[in-house]
N, C-alpha and C positions, 0 to 999 in steps of 0.2 A: 180444320187443317192444322192449326197451331197446337191444339190440345193433343193431337196424335203425335206431332213432330217434336214438340218441346214443352212438355207438360210442366216442368219445373219453372220455365220462364213465365208461362201463363199463370201458374199458381202464385208466383211472386208478385205479378202485376195486379191480380184481381182477387185478393184474399177476402176483402170486405170493403164496405163504404167507409172512407176516412174523412176526418175533418180537414179543411184546407190548411189550417195552421200547422198540422203535423207534416203535410207534404211540403209546405213552404220551408220547413226547417232544413230541408236538404240543400237550400241555397246558402251560399256564403255571403259575407257582408258586402262585397262589391258587385254582386249580381242582382239583376232585376229580371223578373219573368214578365213577358207580354204574351198572354194567351188569348186566342180569338175564338169567337163563336159566330158563325154566319147564319142568320135566320131569314126566312122569307119576308117577315114583317119588320124585323129589326135585328141588328147584330150587336155584339158586346165585346169589349176589351176588358180582360181581367189583368190587372197590374199588381204583381207581387214583389214586395221588397221586405226582407226580414220575415216577420210573421204577419205583416200587414198586407191586406188584400183590398184593393179598391176596384169598383166596377164602373165602366163608362159605356154609354150608349154610342153606337155607330150606325151608319145608314144600313138599309136593307141589303141582303145578299146580292140581289140583282145589280144594284148600282156599283157596289164594290167590285164584283166580278167583271163588270163591263170595263171599268178602269184597269183592272189587272190584265184582262185580255188584250187591251190596246197597248199597254206598256210591254207585255211579253212579245207582241207582234213586232214592235219596234226593235226590241233587243234581238229577236231572232233574225230579222232582216240584216242587222249589223253583223251578227255572228256568221251569216252565210256569205258575207262580202269577202273578196280576196284579202288575205292577210296584208296589212300595211297600206291598203288602198284607202283613198278618201271616202268617207261614208256618205251614202246618199241620204241618210237621215240627219237633218240639221241638228246640231247640238242643242239648240234652243227648244226644239220639239221634244226631244228625249228628256231634257231637264224639266220642262213644264209638266210632262206626264209624271215624272218622279216626284215633283213637288206636290202635285195633286194627290198622289197616293199617300205621301207622308202625312198630309193634312187629314185625309180620310181615316187613316189607320193609327197613326202615332200622335196626331195633333192633340187629342184630349189629355195626354200625359206628357207632352213635349216639355212643358215648363218644369216637370219633376225630374227629368233625366239629368243626371250629373255626368259631366265629361269624364271618361275613363271607366264608367260602369260597363260591366259585361252584360250584354243583353241575350237572354235565352228566349227565342221565339217558339211558341207552340201554335202552329198555324191550324186553320180549319179550311176545308174545301180547297178551292183554287189557290188560296194563299200558300199552300204547300209548294207551289211551283214558282213563287215570287222570290226573287233575290232581294231580300230586305236591305242588304248592304248598299244597294244602289238607290234607295230612297233618299230624297234630298230636302234640306230645309236651310234657309239662310245661306245658300251658296255652298253648302258642304254636304257630302254624302254621309249617311248614317255611320258607315264604317270608319270615317275619319275621326270620330269621337268615341266609338265603341267597338269592342270585339263582339262579333255576332255569331251565334250558333243556333241550331234548331234542335228541338226534342219532340218526339211523338206525343208525349204527355208528361206531366210532372211526376206521375207515378213511375213511368218508364225511366225518367232521369234518375229518380232516387234508386231504383233497382240497379241501373248501370253504375252509379257511383258506389253503391255497396259492393258490387262485383269488382270494380276497379280498386277499391280500398283493400280487398283481400289480395288482389294481385300485387299491389304496390308494397304490401307488408312482407311479401315473400322475399327471402334472401337468394332465391335461385336465379342464376344467370342464364338467359336464353342462349341457345346455340348460335342464333343469328340475330343481328340487330335489324336487318331488313332482308326480305325476299322480294326482289323486283322482277316482275313479269313483263316482257315486251312481246306481245303477240301480234304479228303483222296480219294474220288472218287468212292469207292466201293459201291456195292448195287445190288439188283436184277435187271435184265434187262427187263423181260417181263413176261407174264403169264406162259410161258414155263419154267421159272427159268433160271439159269445160270448167268454168270457175264455180266456186261454192256460191250458194245463194242462201239468204236467210230463210229458215223454215217458216212455214205459214205464208210466205210471200214468194215472188219471183225476182226479188231484188238481189242483184249480185253483191257479194262481199268484196268491196274495194280494199286493196292492200294498204296497210299503214306502214310505209317504209321507214318512218322514224321511231316506231314504237320500241324497237330493240335498243336504239341509241338512248332513248329516254330512260329505259330500265338501267342501262349501264351508267348514265349520268347520275341517276338517283343513288345507285349503289356506291358510287365513288365518294359520296359524302360521308359514308359510314364505314366503320370497321366491321369485320365479320359479316359480310354481305354475300348473298347468293343471287345470281342473275339467271333467269330462265328465258331463253330466246331461241328462235329457230325450232328445231325438233323438241328442245327442252321446254318450250312454252306450250306443249300439248296438255290435254286434260289429265292424262295418267301421271305425267311427270309433276304437274302442279299438285295433285292430290297426294302423290307419293313423297313430296318434299316435306321438310320440317315446318309446315305452316302452323303446326301446333306449338312451335318452339321458336318463335320470332316475335320481336316487338312491333315490327311494321310489315305490312303486306302492301305492296304497290303494284297495281295492275294497269298497264297501258295497252288497251285493246279496243275493239268494237264492242258495243253493248246493244242489245235489242230489247226495247222496253215496250211491253204491251200494257196499255192504259185501261184495258178491260178485263184481262185475265192474267193474274200474277204468275200463274204456272207457265206462261209462255214468255217470260222474261229470262234473258240469259246473257252471259258474256261469251264472246267468240274467241276461243283459244285456237292455237294452230292444230291442224289435223295430225293424228298420230303418225300416219304415213299415207301414201297414196291410197285412195279408196278404190283403185282399179282392181285390186285383188279381191274379188267377191268370195273366193273360197276360204279366205282367212281374213274376215273383216276386223278392223281395229277394235280394241276393247272399249274404247270411248268414242263418242261422236265429235269431240272437240267443242261442245257447247256446255258451258258450266251453267246449269239451269237453277232456278230459284230454289227448288226443293233440295237440290244437291248442295247448294251453298248453305242453306239452313241446317243441314245435317253435318257440316264440318265441325271439327273440334278445334277452335281457335283460342289463342291466349294473347292476342295482339291488341294493345291499347289503341292502335291506329291502323285502319285500312283505307287506302286511297284508290278510288276507281277513276282513273284517267281515261274516260270514255264519254262520248256524246250522250247527254241527257240521262246519265247513269243514276241521277237522283229521282227520276220519274217513277211512275207506277200507277197502281189503282188507288184512287182517292177513297179512303176509309173514314167513316164518321167516327170521330173521337180518338183515333189512333194514327192520324197522319196518312202517309202513303205506304201502301203495301208494294214493295218492289225489292230491288237488289240491296238497297241500304238496310232495310229492316231484316233481310235474310242474313246479312253479315252480323248485325247486332244480335240476332238469335244465336248465331254460331259462336259468339264469344267476343266480338270486337267491342272496344270501348267507345270508339267514335269512327264514323265513316265520312270521309271527304269525297264528295261526288259532284258531278256537273248538272246544273239545272238547265243548261242550254247546249246547243251544238258547240263543239270546241275544235280548234285548229290543231292539226297534227304537229305542225312546226312550232307554233307559239306556245302550246301547252307545256312542252318540255322545258322551255325557258322559265315559265312560271313555276313549274315544280321545283326547279333548282332553287329559286328564291324561297319557296315555301319550306323545303327541307333544310335549308340552312338555318331557318328559324327553329325548326324542330330540333336540330342538332344543338342549338343553344339551350335547350331545355324548356322551351315554351310549350304550353298545351296546344292541342290541335286547333282550337278556334283562335287562340291568340297568334299562333304561327301563321295561320291562313290570313287573318285580318291584317297582320303586320306586312305580309307579302303583298296584299292588295293595296295597302297604303303606299308601299314602296313603288309598285308598278304604276300607280296613279300619278305619283309625284314625278317619276322619270319620263312619263309620256311615251311617245312613239307608238308603234303597233300594239305593244303590250299595255299601253295606257287606255285603250278602248274599253269602255264599261262592259261590252259584251265579251271581252277577254278576261280582264282581271276580276270581273264580277260574276263569272260563270259558275264558280265552285262554291259549295256550302259545306259547313261542318255539321254533321247530324249525329245526335247521340249525346254523350257527355263531352262537351267542348273543352273541359278542363283536363281530359284524359291525355296523358303524355307517356311515351315509352321510356323505360329506364335505359339510359345509354351510359356507357363508360366514359369517364373523363379522359382527356388526352387527345391524340391525333385522330382525325376523322377517318383516315384510311391507312392501312398498313404501309403503303408506299411512302406516305408522309412521315411515318415513324422511322422508316428505314433511312429516308433522306436526312432527317434530323440527327440520327445516330452518326451518319457519315459526316455531317457538318461539325458535330461535336468532336468526333475523332480527329478530323482535320485540324480543328482549332487547338486541341491538346497537343497534336504532333508539332504544329508550328510553335507553340509556347515552349515545348521541350527543346526544339532546335535553337530558338532564340536564347534560352538559358545556357545551352551548351556553348554557344558562340561567345557569351559573356565570360 
């Protein structure tokens, strides 16, 4: 599939067998790679720092995945609870499971980790679904001491960084800093009426009433922003917008993830119009499918998929997950921020504001996300739940950062500042006249 769809990408990733030290040279001085291999008889952790690579034995795949399954089940129960409600999962139970996973997976190198190091996780098997930021040791979450990101492989990371380096050297200014999509998803399903349902299932597509507001809130943080909501959040409008000429693409929508067949994973955008007119069907079906995403021509250092389990997909041996995230990486994204758990429509928007404020400051994708997670954890409340702040992960080149202009975040702020300065100058002139 990939050879036909993106031969350049595949050729860059698999030119020949390379020595580990050459691949490790793509890491910078404050980064540490933690790469995992899960085997039936035994598993291994490969720890890379600089050009030094150490290998550590771990328990067999079955034991590790048993612990991961249990931890994920606790998190998912918490994620499905009403926003702000007291959790039925005792904190001690979740903390104990997080401590056990830390000891299993990170324990062999824990003494070598330096506070402030950026950790690049290269997972294997079920570890691709594990929010490593939530692992605990000594009463602290991993993300409290480290920025955390994921990469499908070290070779993929190197390729993404080479592509991002070319992009960052360009003096060209994007038409937009951000294109934000808020797709509520509701609409007529067919000539017979009724609500839309997810293809391959009979599950109705529930509306996301706050998706459009999330898109507007995200766009307000940046200048030169474009919001696609309502009819504008349809598939044709999205593909026809300048997605090839923006630094950030943010999509708040439903996502359907098929863990067995990547071709059946898609993002639910709004219908083009009513499907009741069967004589003139819409040009697009409102479902942005995996192969359509991979065929896009993007130039965005950052893509955010604000949708339930949008980081999921088919587990692929040696190259992480095949899903929506890798489709966007194939298409040209530098880093994809996506959810590993179900996420709340109302709380996610608040988290995204915190995240994009950090992006606006110039932080890379992983640093911005990790800083937002630490802030929400410290502030507590509904957003302080691990299943909320820990739901999202940065996948790809976590150091990737969009080039943003200095100055005011939004044109309205710039206009306000001009008015304030003008008023001050007028007052100063009047005072001098009176003297």
